[in-house]
N, C-alpha and C positions, 0 to 999 in steps of 0.2 A: 488631902488636900491635894486635886491637881493646880498649876499653874494658871489652866484656864479657868477653871470654877473660882479658884483664888480671882481673880481679877474681869469675873461678874459679881461675885460676891459682894468685891466694891464697888462694882457700879450701881447697883440696886440698891442696897445696903440703905441709902437716904433716902431712897423716891417714896415718894410720897401718890403721886396718881405718872396713872399711865395711860395712853396715846397709843391705840394699836390702829395701827394697817387691820383693814379685813382680807383681801384677799392674797394670800401668801402666811401670813402667822400665824389667821385663829384658821383658812380654809383655801383650796381650790375652786376659789366659785365655778370656774367654767368645766371643772374636774367630767364632768357629764353630758356635757351642751360647749364643747369647742370651743373658745374664744375665736381661733381660724377664722370658723365656717362665718363665724361673728360676723365679723370683722370682712369677709368676705363680702356680704350680705348686705352692711352697712353703704362700702366702696359700688352695689349693686344703683341701692339704694342712690346714691349720687348722680353717677353718671344715665342711671333713668330717666334722670332727670334732665339730660343732656347737659354736666354740670361736671363731668367726669373729669374737663380741664382743671378744675379746683386741685384737686389732689395731687402730689411729685407721685411720682414711678417707685419709691419706695415706702407713701402713705399705701402705693394705690396693692401695694403687694405685701403689707402687714401683717401679722399674726395678733395683733391688737387690737381691737375695734378703735379704746381711746387714743390710740394716733390718728385714723381717721378723723374724726369727731371732734380733735383737737385741728388738724389738717385744715377742715371747713373752716370754724370756727377765725379762725386767724386770718381766712382770708375773705368770710363773708358773720363778721361778728355781728349779735342781733338779729340774723336772717331769721325768717319764717320758716326755713331750712335745715337751721341746727335747732328750733325748737322739734320741730319732726324727729328729728334725727334722735335729740336725746331720747323724749318718752323714745322712742321704738329702744333704744339700750337701756334702760331702763326695766322693761318690758319686758326684754331677752336675758338679763340679767333675776329677776322675778321668777323666768321660768327653768333659770339654769340651779337656786336655791336647792328643789329636794335630791338634787343629782352631785351637790358640791360637795369633797373630797371633805372631811375633820384634817384640819393641819394637826402629827401625830403630837399629842402629848402636851393641845392646847390644853381640849379641856380640863384634865386635874387640873394644869397651870394659868389660866382661870381664874374657876377654883380654888384654889390655897392661896393664890394671888390675890383675891378680891376680898379677907379677910384684913389685907395688913394697908391697901392704897384703893384709891377710888380711879376708877376707869371710865374710856371712852372711848370713842371708833371715831376716828375720824380719817377718811375713805376719798377716795375717787370714783367708787361705785355710789347710785343712788341709796342712800342713807333708810330706803323703805325697803331696799332687797338686802343691808346690811342687819336693820335691825330682824327682820322675814326667817337670817339664817341662824338670828342669837334666837330668837325665839326657837324653831326647830333642837334645838343643841336644848334646853332648860336653861338657857345664861339671860332672860332678860332682867332678870336682878340683878346681875355683875358688869350692864352698864347700861347706865339710866341718861346718856349721854350720848346720840349719836352725830356725826352730821358727813354729812358727802355730799357730792354730786348734785347738780341745781343744773340752769339753763344758761348759767353766767357763769363760762367755760373755762373765763381767763382764770378764775379763784378756785382751779386746783393744783394738788399740790405739782409741783413747785413752793408753788405761792402758801404763804404760811397761813393760810385763811383761818381754816374748819379747825386747824390746831388751835386759834384763837380763841375762835369761837367756846373750842372743850377749855379753855385753859378760864374763859371769863366765867365759863358758866362752871363752873366746880372750885371758883374763886381760887385756883393751884396758884401755888408762888413758882412761876417757868426753875427754878435753882432745885428744887423738889422734887423732876415733873421727868417725865422719860416716854422718847417713841417709840416701835419695833418696828420697822417697818422694811420692809423687802427690796425696794429700788432706790437709784439716787436721786428721783424727785421723790423719794420719803425723808432722806437724807437732808441735804439741801432746805424743805422747810421746817426740819426739825431747828438745821440750827440757827434758820431766821424767825425763829418763834423763842432760840435762845434754849433748847431744852437737851437734853442727853437725847442719843439718840445707842437704840443696839438694831444690827442688819439683823435675819434672819436671808438664811442665804439655803436651799432644799437641790440647789447645782453647782459646779465649781461655775459656771455661765454667771448665776446671780451673785456669786460668790468676788471672783474679780470685779460684777459689777460697780459693785458696790465700796471696795478697796480701789477701787480705782478713783470714784467718788472726791476718796479723803476717810472715809469711816475703818478705825484702826481696826486690825486684823483680830485683834483679843476680845474683841466689840462686836465680830460678825458672829455667830452659829449656826451648823450645820445642822442642829436638834435643838430643837424645846425640852429636852428632857436636861439639856444643859442649865438651861434657866430655873428647871427646875429643883435639880440640885444645888446648886446655888444659892434658891431660894429655902428651899431646907435644912441645907446647911446652918443659917443665922438661928436656929434653933437654936 
């Protein structure tokens, strides 16, 4: 038993409820439908309506479409433009599902762990896209609860709204609940919901962002195989 596996085992042993982020821990949603192109098209939609001034330079050049959406919402909350952009982004996420790439070891980890804990998805992607992806992997039975982005952009993580919805639906005690995410916003939402956190970082940039946000180094994994080993070590 390595120190890392032992630390993970201690983290996950008491867990009875797991809240999963979608894009990162479960799959790379935009693997075949690149997010940077989606973000650029979102910016073009905003500029095409003569509203490019709503976006900062950073938002205009981001590779993350959700940053564009947040930027518009910050300056034009509850506008028709937000509704249009969110619906468009949902369609792009649905188009991305067929070419999404499963995170290594995610499927076997989910199937193994689902026999011991109850699962929910809490994602800033559209719930419909999450459900479509899970169905494509034959994992629908593992995720009876899926909560994701709506046109209420202010409820996206780091707000804990989706997490609290999932905990309430499952009748979950936060003290035996865990969130798995790959972004500082996931960690912040987990803290606000009073659930423990496991960070998944597929590269060093992701890892450093999580560590800078305050995630303990021993609670950041570069491969879900580490979690699967820790889980099977319980038996």
